[in-house]
mmCIF file as gemmi writes it, N, C-alpha and C atoms, coordinates in Angstrom:
data_model
loop_
_atom_site.group_PDB
_atom_site.id
_atom_site.type_symbol
_atom_site.label_atom_id
_atom_site.label_alt_id
_atom_site.label_comp_id
_atom_site.label_asym_id
_atom_site.label_entity_id
_atom_site.label_seq_id
_atom_site.pdbx_PDB_ins_code
_atom_site.Cartn_x
_atom_site.Cartn_y
_atom_site.Cartn_z
_atom_site.occupancy
_atom_site.B_iso_or_equiv
_atom_site.pdbx_formal_charge
_atom_site.auth_seq_id
_atom_site.auth_asym_id
_atom_site.pdbx_PDB_model_num
ATOM 1 N N . MET Axp A 1 ? 96.933 22.529 -139.492 1 0 ? 1 A 1
ATOM 2 C CA . MET Axp A 1 ? 96.198 21.952 -140.61 1 0 ? 1 A 1
ATOM 3 C C . MET Axp A 1 ? 94.76 21.72 -140.176 1 0 ? 1 A 1
ATOM 4 N N . PRO Axp A 2 ? 93.806 22.186 -140.936 1 0 ? 2 A 1
ATOM 5 C CA . PRO Axp A 2 ? 92.418 21.974 -140.564 1 0 ? 2 A 1
ATOM 6 C C . PRO Axp A 2 ? 92.003 20.527 -140.777 1 0 ? 2 A 1
ATOM 7 N N . GLY Axp A 3 ? 90.969 20.138 -140.07 1 0 ? 3 A 1
ATOM 8 C CA . GLY Axp A 3 ? 90.42 18.81 -140.264 1 0 ? 3 A 1
ATOM 9 C C . GLY Axp A 3 ? 89.804 18.704 -141.651 1 0 ? 3 A 1
ATOM 10 N N . ILE Axp A 4 ? 89.42 17.535 -142.02 1 0 ? 4 A 1
ATOM 11 C CA . ILE Axp A 4 ? 88.878 17.306 -143.353 1 0 ? 4 A 1
ATOM 12 C C . ILE Axp A 4 ? 87.61 18.121 -143.582 1 0 ? 4 A 1
ATOM 13 N N . ASN Axp A 5 ? 86.876 18.402 -142.518 1 0 ? 5 A 1
ATOM 14 C CA . ASN Axp A 5 ? 85.652 19.185 -142.635 1 0 ? 5 A 1
ATOM 15 C C . ASN Axp A 5 ? 85.884 20.653 -142.313 1 0 ? 5 A 1
ATOM 16 N N . GLY Axp A 6 ? 87.153 21.049 -142.114 1 0 ? 6 A 1
ATOM 17 C CA . GLY Axp A 6 ? 87.451 22.413 -141.739 1 0 ? 6 A 1
ATOM 18 C C . GLY Axp A 6 ? 86.961 22.743 -140.341 1 0 ? 6 A 1
ATOM 19 N N . THR Axp A 7 ? 86.936 21.741 -139.456 1 0 ? 7 A 1
ATOM 20 C CA . THR Axp A 7 ? 86.329 21.899 -138.142 1 0 ? 7 A 1
ATOM 21 C C . THR Axp A 7 ? 87.232 22.538 -137.099 1 0 ? 7 A 1
ATOM 22 N N . GLU Axp A 8 ? 88.51 22.665 -137.388 1 0 ? 8 A 1
ATOM 23 C CA . GLU Axp A 8 ? 89.403 23.218 -136.379 1 0 ? 8 A 1
ATOM 24 C C . GLU Axp A 8 ? 89.34 24.731 -136.384 1 0 ? 8 A 1
ATOM 25 N N . THR Axp A 9 ? 89.526 25.294 -135.212 1 0 ? 9 A 1
ATOM 26 C CA . THR Axp A 9 ? 89.518 26.739 -135.074 1 0 ? 9 A 1
ATOM 27 C C . THR Axp A 9 ? 90.944 27.234 -134.97 1 0 ? 9 A 1
ATOM 28 N N . PRO Axp A 10 ? 91.176 28.503 -135.275 1 0 ? 10 A 1
ATOM 29 C CA . PRO Axp A 10 ? 92.539 29.027 -135.16 1 0 ? 10 A 1
ATOM 30 C C . PRO Axp A 10 ? 93.076 28.819 -133.751 1 0 ? 10 A 1
ATOM 31 N N . GLY Axp A 11 ? 94.308 28.387 -133.662 1 0 ? 11 A 1
ATOM 32 C CA . GLY Axp A 11 ? 94.925 28.153 -132.365 1 0 ? 11 A 1
ATOM 33 C C . GLY Axp A 11 ? 94.731 26.752 -131.822 1 0 ? 11 A 1
ATOM 34 N N . SER Axp A 12 ? 93.876 25.962 -132.46 1 0 ? 12 A 1
ATOM 35 C CA . SER Axp A 12 ? 93.695 24.595 -131.974 1 0 ? 12 A 1
ATOM 36 C C . SER Axp A 12 ? 94.836 23.735 -132.494 1 0 ? 12 A 1
ATOM 37 N N . PRO Axp A 13 ? 95.19 22.674 -131.747 1 0 ? 13 A 1
ATOM 38 C CA . PRO Axp A 13 ? 96.286 21.821 -132.202 1 0 ? 13 A 1
ATOM 39 C C . PRO Axp A 13 ? 95.899 21.094 -133.478 1 0 ? 13 A 1
ATOM 40 N N . PRO Axp A 14 ? 96.888 20.814 -134.339 1 0 ? 14 A 1
ATOM 41 C CA . PRO Axp A 14 ? 96.563 20.128 -135.583 1 0 ? 14 A 1
ATOM 42 C C . PRO Axp A 14 ? 96.071 18.713 -135.318 1 0 ? 14 A 1
ATOM 43 N N . GLY Axp A 15 ? 95.254 18.238 -136.185 1 0 ? 15 A 1
ATOM 44 C CA . GLY Axp A 15 ? 94.755 16.871 -136.066 1 0 ? 15 A 1
ATOM 45 C C . GLY Axp A 15 ? 93.345 16.76 -136.57 1 0 ? 15 A 1
ATOM 46 N N . TRP Axp A 16 ? 92.859 15.566 -136.554 1 0 ? 16 A 1
ATOM 47 C CA . TRP Axp A 16 ? 91.52 15.271 -137.02 1 0 ? 16 A 1
ATOM 48 C C . TRP Axp A 16 ? 90.666 14.795 -135.867 1 0 ? 16 A 1
ATOM 49 N N . THR Axp A 17 ? 89.358 14.866 -136.073 1 0 ? 17 A 1
ATOM 50 C CA . THR Axp A 17 ? 88.402 14.291 -135.137 1 0 ? 17 A 1
ATOM 51 C C . THR Axp A 17 ? 87.897 12.972 -135.731 1 0 ? 17 A 1
ATOM 52 N N . LEU Axp A 18 ? 87.173 12.242 -134.94 1 0 ? 18 A 1
ATOM 53 C CA . LEU Axp A 18 ? 86.59 11.004 -135.436 1 0 ? 18 A 1
ATOM 54 C C . LEU Axp A 18 ? 85.588 11.304 -136.558 1 0 ? 18 A 1
ATOM 55 N N . ALA Axp A 19 ? 84.918 12.453 -136.478 1 0 ? 19 A 1
ATOM 56 C CA . ALA Axp A 19 ? 84.001 12.847 -137.548 1 0 ? 19 A 1
ATOM 57 C C . ALA Axp A 19 ? 84.751 13.005 -138.871 1 0 ? 19 A 1
ATOM 58 N N . ASP Axp A 20 ? 85.968 13.519 -138.809 1 0 ? 20 A 1
ATOM 59 C CA . ASP Axp A 20 ? 86.785 13.649 -140.019 1 0 ? 20 A 1
ATOM 60 C C . ASP Axp A 20 ? 87.1 12.281 -140.611 1 0 ? 20 A 1
ATOM 61 N N . VAL Axp A 21 ? 87.393 11.33 -139.743 1 0 ? 21 A 1
ATOM 62 C CA . VAL Axp A 21 ? 87.715 9.971 -140.208 1 0 ? 21 A 1
ATOM 63 C C . VAL Axp A 21 ? 86.485 9.349 -140.87 1 0 ? 21 A 1
ATOM 64 N N . LYS Axp A 22 ? 85.343 9.495 -140.235 1 0 ? 22 A 1
ATOM 65 C CA . LYS Axp A 22 ? 84.11 8.944 -140.812 1 0 ? 22 A 1
ATOM 66 C C . LYS Axp A 22 ? 83.811 9.576 -142.162 1 0 ? 22 A 1
ATOM 67 N N . SER Axp A 23 ? 84.04 10.88 -142.264 1 0 ? 23 A 1
ATOM 68 C CA . SER Axp A 23 ? 83.82 11.572 -143.528 1 0 ? 23 A 1
ATOM 69 C C . SER Axp A 23 ? 84.755 11.048 -144.616 1 0 ? 23 A 1
ATOM 70 N N . LEU Axp A 24 ? 86.007 10.831 -144.267 1 0 ? 24 A 1
ATOM 71 C CA . LEU Axp A 24 ? 86.966 10.262 -145.217 1 0 ? 24 A 1
ATOM 72 C C . LEU Axp A 24 ? 86.499 8.894 -145.691 1 0 ? 24 A 1
ATOM 73 N N . LEU Axp A 25 ? 86.126 8.042 -144.774 1 0 ? 25 A 1
ATOM 74 C CA . LEU Axp A 25 ? 85.681 6.701 -145.146 1 0 ? 25 A 1
ATOM 75 C C . LEU Axp A 25 ? 84.434 6.755 -146.024 1 0 ? 25 A 1
ATOM 76 N N . ARG Axp A 26 ? 83.514 7.659 -145.7 1 0 ? 26 A 1
ATOM 77 C CA . ARG Axp A 26 ? 82.291 7.795 -146.513 1 0 ? 26 A 1
ATOM 78 C C . ARG Axp A 26 ? 82.616 8.175 -147.955 1 0 ? 26 A 1
ATOM 79 N N . ARG Axp A 27 ? 83.672 8.951 -148.156 1 0 ? 27 A 1
ATOM 80 C CA . ARG Axp A 27 ? 84.067 9.317 -149.522 1 0 ? 27 A 1
ATOM 81 C C . ARG Axp A 27 ? 84.386 8.075 -150.356 1 0 ? 27 A 1
ATOM 82 N N . PHE Axp A 28 ? 84.739 6.989 -149.692 1 0 ? 28 A 1
ATOM 83 C CA . PHE Axp A 28 ? 85.044 5.735 -150.385 1 0 ? 28 A 1
ATOM 84 C C . PHE Axp A 28 ? 83.89 4.733 -150.264 1 0 ? 28 A 1
ATOM 85 N N . GLY Axp A 29 ? 82.741 5.21 -149.808 1 0 ? 29 A 1
ATOM 86 C CA . GLY Axp A 29 ? 81.57 4.347 -149.692 1 0 ? 29 A 1
ATOM 87 C C . GLY Axp A 29 ? 81.611 3.424 -148.488 1 0 ? 29 A 1
ATOM 88 N N . ILE Axp A 30 ? 82.416 3.774 -147.49 1 0 ? 30 A 1
ATOM 89 C CA . ILE Axp A 30 ? 82.579 2.927 -146.308 1 0 ? 30 A 1
ATOM 90 C C . ILE Axp A 30 ? 81.849 3.558 -145.123 1 0 ? 30 A 1
ATOM 91 N N . ILE Axp A 31 ? 80.894 2.823 -144.585 1 0 ? 31 A 1
ATOM 92 C CA . ILE Axp A 31 ? 80.189 3.247 -143.382 1 0 ? 31 A 1
ATOM 93 C C . ILE Axp A 31 ? 80.377 2.139 -142.354 1 0 ? 31 A 1
ATOM 94 N N . VAL Axp A 32 ? 80.916 2.51 -141.203 1 0 ? 32 A 1
ATOM 95 C CA . VAL Axp A 32 ? 81.208 1.522 -140.169 1 0 ? 32 A 1
ATOM 96 C C . VAL Axp A 32 ? 80.245 1.706 -139.009 1 0 ? 32 A 1
ATOM 97 N N . TYR Axp A 33 ? 79.481 0.664 -138.716 1 0 ? 33 A 1
ATOM 98 C CA . TYR Axp A 33 ? 78.659 0.632 -137.506 1 0 ? 33 A 1
ATOM 99 C C . TYR Axp A 33 ? 78.487 -0.813 -137.103 1 0 ? 33 A 1
ATOM 100 N N . ILE Axp A 34 ? 79.22 -1.184 -136.086 1 0 ? 34 A 1
ATOM 101 C CA . ILE Axp A 34 ? 79.12 -2.535 -135.554 1 0 ? 34 A 1
ATOM 102 C C . ILE Axp A 34 ? 78.257 -2.52 -134.302 1 0 ? 34 A 1
ATOM 103 N N . GLY Axp A 35 ? 78.297 -1.402 -133.582 1 0 ? 35 A 1
ATOM 104 C CA . GLY Axp A 35 ? 77.481 -1.279 -132.382 1 0 ? 35 A 1
ATOM 105 C C . GLY Axp A 35 ? 78.305 -1.091 -131.134 1 0 ? 35 A 1
ATOM 106 N N . SER Axp A 36 ? 79.492 -1.616 -131.12 1 0 ? 36 A 1
ATOM 107 C CA . SER Axp A 36 ? 80.41 -1.451 -130.003 1 0 ? 36 A 1
ATOM 108 C C . SER Axp A 36 ? 81.408 -0.361 -130.402 1 0 ? 36 A 1
ATOM 109 N N . PRO Axp A 37 ? 81.522 0.71 -129.598 1 0 ? 37 A 1
ATOM 110 C CA . PRO Axp A 37 ? 82.439 1.796 -129.976 1 0 ? 37 A 1
ATOM 111 C C . PRO Axp A 37 ? 83.87 1.322 -130.235 1 0 ? 37 A 1
ATOM 112 N N . LEU Axp A 38 ? 84.382 0.429 -129.428 1 0 ? 38 A 1
ATOM 113 C CA . LEU Axp A 38 ? 85.75 -0.054 -129.644 1 0 ? 38 A 1
ATOM 114 C C . LEU Axp A 38 ? 85.852 -0.909 -130.904 1 0 ? 38 A 1
ATOM 115 N N . ASP Axp A 39 ? 84.853 -1.719 -131.16 1 0 ? 39 A 1
ATOM 116 C CA . ASP Axp A 39 ? 84.85 -2.521 -132.392 1 0 ? 39 A 1
ATOM 117 C C . ASP Axp A 39 ? 84.705 -1.636 -133.622 1 0 ? 39 A 1
ATOM 118 N N . ASP Axp A 40 ? 83.909 -0.572 -133.507 1 0 ? 40 A 1
ATOM 119 C CA . ASP Axp A 40 ? 83.79 0.382 -134.61 1 0 ? 40 A 1
ATOM 120 C C . ASP Axp A 40 ? 85.15 0.988 -134.934 1 0 ? 40 A 1
ATOM 121 N N . LEU Axp A 41 ? 85.892 1.379 -133.893 1 0 ? 41 A 1
ATOM 122 C CA . LEU Axp A 41 ? 87.212 1.972 -134.095 1 0 ? 41 A 1
ATOM 123 C C . LEU Axp A 41 ? 88.172 0.986 -134.745 1 0 ? 41 A 1
ATOM 124 N N . LEU Axp A 42 ? 88.125 -0.257 -134.308 1 0 ? 42 A 1
ATOM 125 C CA . LEU Axp A 42 ? 88.986 -1.278 -134.886 1 0 ? 42 A 1
ATOM 126 C C . LEU Axp A 42 ? 88.679 -1.469 -136.374 1 0 ? 42 A 1
ATOM 127 N N . MET Axp A 43 ? 87.402 -1.52 -136.714 1 0 ? 43 A 1
ATOM 128 C CA . MET Axp A 43 ? 87.023 -1.7 -138.117 1 0 ? 43 A 1
ATOM 129 C C . MET Axp A 43 ? 87.432 -0.483 -138.943 1 0 ? 43 A 1
ATOM 130 N N . MET Axp A 44 ? 87.272 0.719 -138.391 1 0 ? 44 A 1
ATOM 131 C CA . MET Axp A 44 ? 87.7 1.919 -139.11 1 0 ? 44 A 1
ATOM 132 C C . MET Axp A 44 ? 89.199 1.867 -139.382 1 0 ? 44 A 1
ATOM 133 N N . GLU Axp A 45 ? 89.951 1.404 -138.402 1 0 ? 45 A 1
ATOM 134 C CA . GLU Axp A 45 ? 91.398 1.29 -138.556 1 0 ? 45 A 1
ATOM 135 C C . GLU Axp A 45 ? 91.751 0.292 -139.659 1 0 ? 45 A 1
ATOM 136 N N . LEU Axp A 46 ? 91.063 -0.818 -139.694 1 0 ? 46 A 1
ATOM 137 C CA . LEU Axp A 46 ? 91.3 -1.821 -140.733 1 0 ? 46 A 1
ATOM 138 C C . LEU Axp A 46 ? 90.963 -1.271 -142.121 1 0 ? 46 A 1
ATOM 139 N N . GLU Axp A 47 ? 89.867 -0.54 -142.209 1 0 ? 47 A 1
ATOM 140 C CA . GLU Axp A 47 ? 89.484 0.057 -143.49 1 0 ? 47 A 1
ATOM 141 C C . GLU Axp A 47 ? 90.522 1.086 -143.939 1 0 ? 47 A 1
ATOM 142 N N . LEU Axp A 48 ? 91.025 1.885 -143 1 0 ? 48 A 1
ATOM 143 C CA . LEU Axp A 48 ? 92.069 2.861 -143.316 1 0 ? 48 A 1
ATOM 144 C C . LEU Axp A 48 ? 93.322 2.179 -143.837 1 0 ? 48 A 1
ATOM 145 N N . GLU Axp A 49 ? 93.705 1.096 -143.176 1 0 ? 49 A 1
ATOM 146 C CA . GLU Axp A 49 ? 94.893 0.357 -143.614 1 0 ? 49 A 1
ATOM 147 C C . GLU Axp A 49 ? 94.723 -0.148 -145.046 1 0 ? 49 A 1
ATOM 148 N N . ASP Axp A 50 ? 93.53 -0.619 -145.367 1 0 ? 50 A 1
ATOM 149 C CA . ASP Axp A 50 ? 93.265 -1.084 -146.731 1 0 ? 50 A 1
ATOM 150 C C . ASP Axp A 50 ? 93.402 0.07 -147.73 1 0 ? 50 A 1
ATOM 151 N N . LEU Axp A 51 ? 92.841 1.23 -147.385 1 0 ? 51 A 1
ATOM 152 C CA . LEU Axp A 51 ? 92.945 2.387 -148.274 1 0 ? 51 A 1
ATOM 153 C C . LEU Axp A 51 ? 94.401 2.795 -148.473 1 0 ? 51 A 1
ATOM 154 N N . TRP Axp A 52 ? 95.166 2.759 -147.389 1 0 ? 52 A 1
ATOM 155 C CA . TRP Axp A 52 ? 96.585 3.116 -147.454 1 0 ? 52 A 1
ATOM 156 C C . TRP Axp A 52 ? 97.359 2.113 -148.308 1 0 ? 52 A 1
ATOM 157 N N . GLU Axp A 53 ? 97.133 0.843 -148.081 1 0 ? 53 A 1
ATOM 158 C CA . GLU Axp A 53 ? 97.851 -0.192 -148.828 1 0 ? 53 A 1
ATOM 159 C C . GLU Axp A 53 ? 97.533 -0.155 -150.317 1 0 ? 53 A 1
ATOM 160 N N . GLU Axp A 54 ? 96.334 0.301 -150.66 1 0 ? 54 A 1
ATOM 161 C CA . GLU Axp A 54 ? 95.939 0.403 -152.068 1 0 ? 54 A 1
ATOM 162 C C . GLU Axp A 54 ? 96.315 1.764 -152.663 1 0 ? 54 A 1
ATOM 163 N N . ASN Axp A 55 ? 97.057 2.564 -151.896 1 0 ? 55 A 1
ATOM 164 C CA . ASN Axp A 55 ? 97.497 3.898 -152.34 1 0 ? 55 A 1
ATOM 165 C C . ASN Axp A 55 ? 96.343 4.816 -152.715 1 0 ? 55 A 1
ATOM 166 N N . LEU Axp A 56 ? 95.239 4.703 -151.993 1 0 ? 56 A 1
ATOM 167 C CA . LEU Axp A 56 ? 94.08 5.547 -152.254 1 0 ? 56 A 1
ATOM 168 C C . LEU Axp A 56 ? 94.077 6.805 -151.394 1 0 ? 56 A 1
ATOM 169 N N . ILE Axp A 57 ? 94.88 6.809 -150.33 1 0 ? 57 A 1
ATOM 170 C CA . ILE Axp A 57 ? 95.01 7.993 -149.488 1 0 ? 57 A 1
ATOM 171 C C . ILE Axp A 57 ? 96.488 8.291 -149.273 1 0 ? 57 A 1
ATOM 172 N N . GLU Axp A 58 ? 96.773 9.548 -148.999 1 0 ? 58 A 1
ATOM 173 C CA . GLU Axp A 58 ? 98.148 9.969 -148.774 1 0 ? 58 A 1
ATOM 174 C C . GLU Axp A 58 ? 98.602 9.585 -147.373 1 0 ? 58 A 1
ATOM 175 N N . ARG Axp A 59 ? 99.904 9.57 -147.182 1 0 ? 59 A 1
ATOM 176 C CA . ARG Axp A 59 ? 100.5 9.189 -145.896 1 0 ? 59 A 1
ATOM 177 C C . ARG Axp A 59 ? 100.013 10.1 -144.77 1 0 ? 59 A 1
ATOM 178 N N . GLU Axp A 60 ? 100.01 11.4 -145.011 1 0 ? 60 A 1
ATOM 179 C CA . GLU Axp A 60 ? 99.584 12.341 -143.974 1 0 ? 60 A 1
ATOM 180 C C . GLU Axp A 60 ? 98.128 12.114 -143.578 1 0 ? 60 A 1
ATOM 181 N N . THR Axp A 61 ? 97.288 11.869 -144.554 1 0 ? 61 A 1
ATOM 182 C CA . THR Axp A 61 ? 95.876 11.577 -144.299 1 0 ? 61 A 1
ATOM 183 C C . THR Axp A 61 ? 95.751 10.329 -143.437 1 0 ? 61 A 1
ATOM 184 N N . TYR Axp A 62 ? 96.482 9.291 -143.81 1 0 ? 62 A 1
ATOM 185 C CA . TYR Axp A 62 ? 96.465 8.031 -143.062 1 0 ? 62 A 1
ATOM 186 C C . TYR Axp A 62 ? 96.896 8.255 -141.616 1 0 ? 62 A 1
ATOM 187 N N . LEU Axp A 63 ? 97.987 8.986 -141.419 1 0 ? 63 A 1
ATOM 188 C CA . LEU Axp A 63 ? 98.513 9.203 -140.068 1 0 ? 63 A 1
ATOM 189 C C . LEU Axp A 63 ? 97.577 10.062 -139.222 1 0 ? 63 A 1
ATOM 190 N N . LEU Axp A 64 ? 96.992 11.088 -139.818 1 0 ? 64 A 1
ATOM 191 C CA . LEU Axp A 64 ? 96.051 11.93 -139.071 1 0 ? 64 A 1
ATOM 192 C C . LEU Axp A 64 ? 94.815 11.133 -138.663 1 0 ? 64 A 1
ATOM 193 N N . ALA Axp A 65 ? 94.325 10.31 -139.566 1 0 ? 65 A 1
ATOM 194 C CA . ALA Axp A 65 ? 93.147 9.497 -139.265 1 0 ? 65 A 1
ATOM 195 C C . ALA Axp A 65 ? 93.458 8.463 -138.183 1 0 ? 65 A 1
ATOM 196 N N . LYS Axp A 66 ? 94.629 7.822 -138.291 1 0 ? 66 A 1
ATOM 197 C CA . LYS Axp A 66 ? 95.013 6.837 -137.261 1 0 ? 66 A 1
ATOM 198 C C . LYS Axp A 66 ? 95.138 7.506 -135.899 1 0 ? 66 A 1
ATOM 199 N N . ALA Axp A 67 ? 95.692 8.706 -135.854 1 0 ? 67 A 1
ATOM 200 C CA . ALA Axp A 67 ? 95.847 9.43 -134.594 1 0 ? 67 A 1
ATOM 201 C C . ALA Axp A 67 ? 94.484 9.774 -133.989 1 0 ? 67 A 1
ATOM 202 N N . ALA Axp A 68 ? 93.532 10.161 -134.816 1 0 ? 68 A 1
ATOM 203 C CA . ALA Axp A 68 ? 92.19 10.478 -134.323 1 0 ? 68 A 1
ATOM 204 C C . ALA Axp A 68 ? 91.525 9.24 -133.731 1 0 ? 68 A 1
ATOM 205 N N . ILE Axp A 69 ? 91.707 8.107 -134.375 1 0 ? 69 A 1
ATOM 206 C CA . ILE Axp A 69 ? 91.144 6.856 -133.858 1 0 ? 69 A 1
ATOM 207 C C . ILE Axp A 69 ? 91.806 6.483 -132.532 1 0 ? 69 A 1
ATOM 208 N N . ALA Axp A 70 ? 93.119 6.605 -132.469 1 0 ? 70 A 1
ATOM 209 C CA . ALA Axp A 70 ? 93.845 6.269 -131.235 1 0 ? 70 A 1
ATOM 210 C C . ALA Axp A 70 ? 93.406 7.179 -130.088 1 0 ? 70 A 1
ATOM 211 N N . LYS Axp A 71 ? 93.216 8.459 -130.378 1 0 ? 71 A 1
ATOM 212 C CA . LYS Axp A 71 ? 92.773 9.399 -129.345 1 0 ? 71 A 1
ATOM 213 C C . LYS Axp A 71 ? 91.402 8.996 -128.81 1 0 ? 71 A 1
ATOM 214 N N . ARG Axp A 72 ? 90.482 8.677 -129.725 1 0 ? 72 A 1
ATOM 215 C CA . ARG Axp A 72 ? 89.131 8.279 -129.299 1 0 ? 72 A 1
ATOM 216 C C . ARG Axp A 72 ? 89.172 6.972 -128.516 1 0 ? 72 A 1
ATOM 217 N N . ARG Axp A 73 ? 90.033 6.05 -128.915 1 0 ? 73 A 1
ATOM 218 C CA . ARG Axp A 73 ? 90.163 4.783 -128.195 1 0 ? 73 A 1
ATOM 219 C C . ARG Axp A 73 ? 90.606 5.037 -126.75 1 0 ? 73 A 1
ATOM 220 N N . ARG Axp A 74 ? 91.589 5.921 -126.584 1 0 ? 74 A 1
ATOM 221 C CA . ARG Axp A 74 ? 92.066 6.246 -125.231 1 0 ? 74 A 1
ATOM 222 C C . ARG Axp A 74 ? 90.948 6.868 -124.388 1 0 ? 74 A 1
ATOM 223 N N . GLU Axp A 75 ? 90.152 7.738 -125.006 1 0 ? 75 A 1
ATOM 224 C CA . GLU Axp A 75 ? 89.044 8.366 -124.287 1 0 ? 75 A 1
ATOM 225 C C . GLU Axp A 75 ? 88.045 7.318 -123.807 1 0 ? 75 A 1
ATOM 226 N N . ILE Axp A 76 ? 87.699 6.391 -124.685 1 0 ? 76 A 1
ATOM 227 C CA . ILE Axp A 76 ? 86.743 5.336 -124.33 1 0 ? 76 A 1
ATOM 228 C C . ILE Axp A 76 ? 87.305 4.452 -123.226 1 0 ? 76 A 1
ATOM 229 N N . GLU Axp A 77 ? 88.576 4.082 -123.339 1 0 ? 77 A 1
ATOM 230 C CA . GLU Axp A 77 ? 89.188 3.202 -122.337 1 0 ? 77 A 1
ATOM 231 C C . GLU Axp A 77 ? 89.278 3.89 -120.981 1 0 ? 77 A 1
ATOM 232 N N . ARG Axp A 78 ? 89.502 5.212 -120.958 1 0 ? 78 A 1
ATOM 233 C CA . ARG Axp A 78 ? 89.535 5.945 -119.679 1 0 ? 78 A 1
ATOM 234 C C . ARG Axp A 78 ? 88.174 5.965 -119.014 1 0 ? 78 A 1
ATOM 235 N N . GLN Axp A 79 ? 87.112 5.977 -119.814 1 0 ? 79 A 1
ATOM 236 C CA . GLN Axp A 79 ? 85.755 6.042 -119.277 1 0 ? 79 A 1
ATOM 237 C C . GLN Axp A 79 ? 85.303 4.715 -118.67 1 0 ? 79 A 1
ATOM 238 N N . SER Axp A 80 ? 85.941 3.624 -119.087 1 0 ? 80 A 1
ATOM 239 C CA . SER Axp A 80 ? 85.466 2.315 -118.598 1 0 ? 80 A 1
ATOM 240 C C . SER Axp A 80 ? 86.249 1.832 -117.41 1 0 ? 80 A 1
């Protein structure tokens, strides 16, 4: 499955990037910038949960976005 921006290439594993998540949130008028990368991820996750609870996004969209956030969180934590 391609990312929301069609950013995946043939043969790449399915999933979204953080850019895909930001693009999804922007479609709902949500721009997250707190300044701390981990805090930004936490706020994005909270915003996603709100969209999911209000039935504004599909389950697959929610899960792909959550996975992209979790992946980025792991990358940041490995770097520190």
